[in-house]
MIDO-650356 format. One record per residue (C-alpha): residue number from 1; residue in one letter; x, y, z. Coordinates in Angstrom, 1 decimal, m for minus. Layout:
N
<lumlum><seq>NUM</seq><type>a</type><X>X</X><Y>Y</Y><Z>Z</Z></lumlum>
...
***
This chain:
94
<lumlum><seq>1</seq><type>m</type><X>0.0</X><Y>0.1</Y><Z>m0.5</Z></lumlum>
<lumlum><seq>2</seq><type>n</type><X>1.6</X><Y>4.0</Y><Z>m0.6</Z></lumlum>
<lumlum><seq>3</seq><type>r</type><X>1.1</X><Y>6.6</Y><Z>1.1</Z></lumlum>
<lumlum><seq>4</seq><type>t</type><X>m0.5</X><Y>9.4</Y><Z>m1.3</Z></lumlum>
<lumlum><seq>5</seq><type>n</type><X>m1.0</X><Y>11.9</Y><Z>1.8</Z></lumlum>
<lumlum><seq>6</seq><type>v</type><X>3.0</X><Y>12.3</Y><Z>2.2</Z></lumlum>
<lumlum><seq>7</seq><type>t</type><X>4.3</X><Y>15.7</Y><Z>5.2</Z></lumlum>
<lumlum><seq>8</seq><type>p</type><X>6.9</X><Y>17.1</Y><Z>4.8</Z></lumlum>
<lumlum><seq>9</seq><type>v</type><X>9.2</X><Y>16.4</Y><Z>8.3</Z></lumlum>
<lumlum><seq>10</seq><type>r</type><X>11.4</X><Y>19.6</Y><Z>9.1</Z></lumlum>
<lumlum><seq>11</seq><type>s</type><X>14.4</X><Y>19.2</Y><Z>10.2</Z></lumlum>
<lumlum><seq>12</seq><type>s</type><X>14.6</X><Y>22.5</Y><Z>12.7</Z></lumlum>
<lumlum><seq>13</seq><type>p</type><X>12.6</X><Y>21.9</Y><Z>16.0</Z></lumlum>
<lumlum><seq>14</seq><type>t</type><X>9.9</X><Y>23.7</Y><Z>15.6</Z></lumlum>
<lumlum><seq>15</seq><type>q</type><X>9.4</X><Y>26.7</Y><Z>18.2</Z></lumlum>
<lumlum><seq>16</seq><type>v</type><X>7.3</X><Y>26.0</Y><Z>21.1</Z></lumlum>
<lumlum><seq>17</seq><type>h</type><X>6.1</X><Y>28.5</Y><Z>23.9</Z></lumlum>
<lumlum><seq>18</seq><type>f</type><X>5.3</X><Y>26.4</Y><Z>26.9</Z></lumlum>
<lumlum><seq>19</seq><type>q</type><X>3.6</X><Y>28.1</Y><Z>30.3</Z></lumlum>
<lumlum><seq>20</seq><type>p</type><X>4.9</X><Y>28.4</Y><Z>33.7</Z></lumlum>
<lumlum><seq>21</seq><type>q</type><X>1.3</X><Y>26.1</Y><Z>35.7</Z></lumlum>
<lumlum><seq>22</seq><type>v</type><X>0.8</X><Y>29.0</Y><Z>37.6</Z></lumlum>
<lumlum><seq>23</seq><type>p</type><X>1.3</X><Y>27.8</Y><Z>41.5</Z></lumlum>
<lumlum><seq>24</seq><type>e</type><X>m2.3</X><Y>28.2</Y><Z>43.1</Z></lumlum>
<lumlum><seq>25</seq><type>h</type><X>m1.7</X><Y>30.7</Y><Z>45.8</Z></lumlum>
<lumlum><seq>26</seq><type>a</type><X>m4.8</X><Y>33.0</Y><Z>45.8</Z></lumlum>
<lumlum><seq>27</seq><type>t</type><X>m6.2</X><Y>29.6</Y><Z>47.7</Z></lumlum>
<lumlum><seq>28</seq><type>s</type><X>m5.0</X><Y>29.4</Y><Z>50.6</Z></lumlum>
<lumlum><seq>29</seq><type>i</type><X>m4.8</X><Y>25.6</Y><Z>52.4</Z></lumlum>
<lumlum><seq>30</seq><type>s</type><X>m5.4</X><Y>25.3</Y><Z>55.9</Z></lumlum>
<lumlum><seq>31</seq><type>l</type><X>m4.1</X><Y>22.6</Y><Z>57.4</Z></lumlum>
<lumlum><seq>32</seq><type>t</type><X>m4.7</X><Y>22.1</Y><Z>60.9</Z></lumlum>
<lumlum><seq>33</seq><type>n</type><X>m1.9</X><Y>21.2</Y><Z>63.3</Z></lumlum>
<lumlum><seq>34</seq><type>r</type><X>m2.1</X><Y>17.7</Y><Z>63.3</Z></lumlum>
<lumlum><seq>35</seq><type>e</type><X>m1.7</X><Y>17.5</Y><Z>59.4</Z></lumlum>
<lumlum><seq>36</seq><type>a</type><X>1.3</X><Y>20.0</Y><Z>59.1</Z></lumlum>
<lumlum><seq>37</seq><type>e</type><X>3.1</X><Y>17.4</Y><Z>61.4</Z></lumlum>
<lumlum><seq>38</seq><type>v</type><X>1.8</X><Y>14.7</Y><Z>59.2</Z></lumlum>
<lumlum><seq>39</seq><type>l</type><X>3.0</X><Y>16.4</Y><Z>56.6</Z></lumlum>
<lumlum><seq>40</seq><type>q</type><X>6.6</X><Y>17.2</Y><Z>58.6</Z></lumlum>
<lumlum><seq>41</seq><type>w</type><X>7.5</X><Y>13.8</Y><Z>58.9</Z></lumlum>
<lumlum><seq>42</seq><type>s</type><X>6.8</X><Y>12.8</Y><Z>55.5</Z></lumlum>
<lumlum><seq>43</seq><type>a</type><X>8.6</X><Y>15.5</Y><Z>54.3</Z></lumlum>
<lumlum><seq>44</seq><type>a</type><X>11.2</X><Y>13.4</Y><Z>56.5</Z></lumlum>
<lumlum><seq>45</seq><type>g</type><X>10.7</X><Y>10.5</Y><Z>54.5</Z></lumlum>
<lumlum><seq>46</seq><type>k</type><X>9.0</X><Y>9.1</Y><Z>57.6</Z></lumlum>
<lumlum><seq>47</seq><type>s</type><X>5.9</X><Y>5.8</Y><Z>56.8</Z></lumlum>
<lumlum><seq>48</seq><type>s</type><X>3.0</X><Y>5.6</Y><Z>58.3</Z></lumlum>
<lumlum><seq>49</seq><type>w</type><X>3.9</X><Y>3.7</Y><Z>60.7</Z></lumlum>
<lumlum><seq>50</seq><type>e</type><X>6.8</X><Y>5.4</Y><Z>62.1</Z></lumlum>
<lumlum><seq>51</seq><type>i</type><X>5.0</X><Y>8.9</Y><Z>62.0</Z></lumlum>
<lumlum><seq>52</seq><type>a</type><X>2.0</X><Y>7.1</Y><Z>64.3</Z></lumlum>
<lumlum><seq>53</seq><type>q</type><X>4.7</X><Y>6.3</Y><Z>66.4</Z></lumlum>
<lumlum><seq>54</seq><type>i</type><X>5.8</X><Y>9.3</Y><Z>67.0</Z></lumlum>
<lumlum><seq>55</seq><type>v</type><X>2.9</X><Y>11.2</Y><Z>67.2</Z></lumlum>
<lumlum><seq>56</seq><type>n</type><X>1.7</X><Y>8.4</Y><Z>69.5</Z></lumlum>
<lumlum><seq>57</seq><type>c</type><X>m1.6</X><Y>7.0</Y><Z>67.3</Z></lumlum>
<lumlum><seq>58</seq><type>t</type><X>m2.5</X><Y>4.9</Y><Z>64.9</Z></lumlum>
<lumlum><seq>59</seq><type>e</type><X>m0.9</X><Y>3.7</Y><Z>61.7</Z></lumlum>
<lumlum><seq>60</seq><type>a</type><X>m4.9</X><Y>4.2</Y><Z>60.5</Z></lumlum>
<lumlum><seq>61</seq><type>g</type><X>m5.7</X><Y>7.8</Y><Z>61.8</Z></lumlum>
<lumlum><seq>62</seq><type>v</type><X>m2.2</X><Y>8.7</Y><Z>60.1</Z></lumlum>
<lumlum><seq>63</seq><type>n</type><X>m3.9</X><Y>7.7</Y><Z>57.0</Z></lumlum>
<lumlum><seq>64</seq><type>y</type><X>m7.0</X><Y>9.5</Y><Z>57.4</Z></lumlum>
<lumlum><seq>65</seq><type>h</type><X>m5.1</X><Y>12.3</Y><Z>57.7</Z></lumlum>
<lumlum><seq>66</seq><type>f</type><X>m3.1</X><Y>11.9</Y><Z>54.1</Z></lumlum>
<lumlum><seq>67</seq><type>n</type><X>m6.4</X><Y>11.4</Y><Z>53.1</Z></lumlum>
<lumlum><seq>68</seq><type>n</type><X>m7.5</X><Y>15.1</Y><Z>54.6</Z></lumlum>
<lumlum><seq>69</seq><type>i</type><X>m3.9</X><Y>16.4</Y><Z>53.7</Z></lumlum>
<lumlum><seq>70</seq><type>r</type><X>m4.5</X><Y>14.8</Y><Z>49.8</Z></lumlum>
<lumlum><seq>71</seq><type>r</type><X>m8.0</X><Y>16.3</Y><Z>49.7</Z></lumlum>
<lumlum><seq>72</seq><type>k</type><X>m7.0</X><Y>20.2</Y><Z>50.1</Z></lumlum>
<lumlum><seq>73</seq><type>f</type><X>m4.1</X><Y>19.4</Y><Z>48.4</Z></lumlum>
<lumlum><seq>74</seq><type>g</type><X>m6.3</X><Y>18.3</Y><Z>45.3</Z></lumlum>
<lumlum><seq>75</seq><type>t</type><X>m3.8</X><Y>15.5</Y><Z>44.9</Z></lumlum>
<lumlum><seq>76</seq><type>s</type><X>m3.3</X><Y>11.8</Y><Z>44.6</Z></lumlum>
<lumlum><seq>77</seq><type>s</type><X>m0.4</X><Y>10.8</Y><Z>46.4</Z></lumlum>
<lumlum><seq>78</seq><type>r</type><X>1.2</X><Y>12.1</Y><Z>49.4</Z></lumlum>
<lumlum><seq>79</seq><type>w</type><X>4.5</X><Y>12.9</Y><Z>48.0</Z></lumlum>
<lumlum><seq>80</seq><type>t</type><X>2.4</X><Y>15.3</Y><Z>45.9</Z></lumlum>
<lumlum><seq>81</seq><type>a</type><X>1.3</X><Y>17.0</Y><Z>48.7</Z></lumlum>
<lumlum><seq>82</seq><type>v</type><X>4.6</X><Y>17.6</Y><Z>50.3</Z></lumlum>
<lumlum><seq>83</seq><type>v</type><X>5.6</X><Y>19.2</Y><Z>47.4</Z></lumlum>
<lumlum><seq>84</seq><type>k</type><X>2.6</X><Y>22.3</Y><Z>47.7</Z></lumlum>
<lumlum><seq>85</seq><type>a</type><X>2.8</X><Y>22.1</Y><Z>50.8</Z></lumlum>
<lumlum><seq>86</seq><type>l</type><X>6.5</X><Y>23.1</Y><Z>50.6</Z></lumlum>
<lumlum><seq>87</seq><type>e</type><X>5.9</X><Y>25.3</Y><Z>48.7</Z></lumlum>
<lumlum><seq>88</seq><type>q</type><X>3.4</X><Y>27.1</Y><Z>49.7</Z></lumlum>
<lumlum><seq>89</seq><type>g</type><X>5.9</X><Y>27.5</Y><Z>53.1</Z></lumlum>
<lumlum><seq>90</seq><type>l</type><X>3.3</X><Y>25.0</Y><Z>55.4</Z></lumlum>
<lumlum><seq>91</seq><type>i</type><X>6.3</X><Y>23.1</Y><Z>55.8</Z></lumlum>
<lumlum><seq>92</seq><type>h</type><X>10.1</X><Y>22.7</Y><Z>55.6</Z></lumlum>
<lumlum><seq>93</seq><type>l</type><X>12.7</X><Y>20.3</Y><Z>55.2</Z></lumlum>
<lumlum><seq>94</seq><type>p</type><X>14.0</X><Y>19.0</Y><Z>57.5</Z></lumlum>
***
């Protein structure tokens, strides 16, 4: 089968202009003290079990806080929530 419509291939790259995503600082996110503490320990690399031992609650309680945190940030991962919290100054790297 022969193609009758052949698209020419450009030898030089096309100029592409990417617009950086603007962080959503306009909608300020508020975290409870416990959520901020859990997120801070997560930024330090601690697992849910380790955080539960540190803050003296259950692992399910820590995961409950992470569910609320992810909901507030509109993310599906705790690491994305950590990055967004760092960007917004809600937590700081240890």
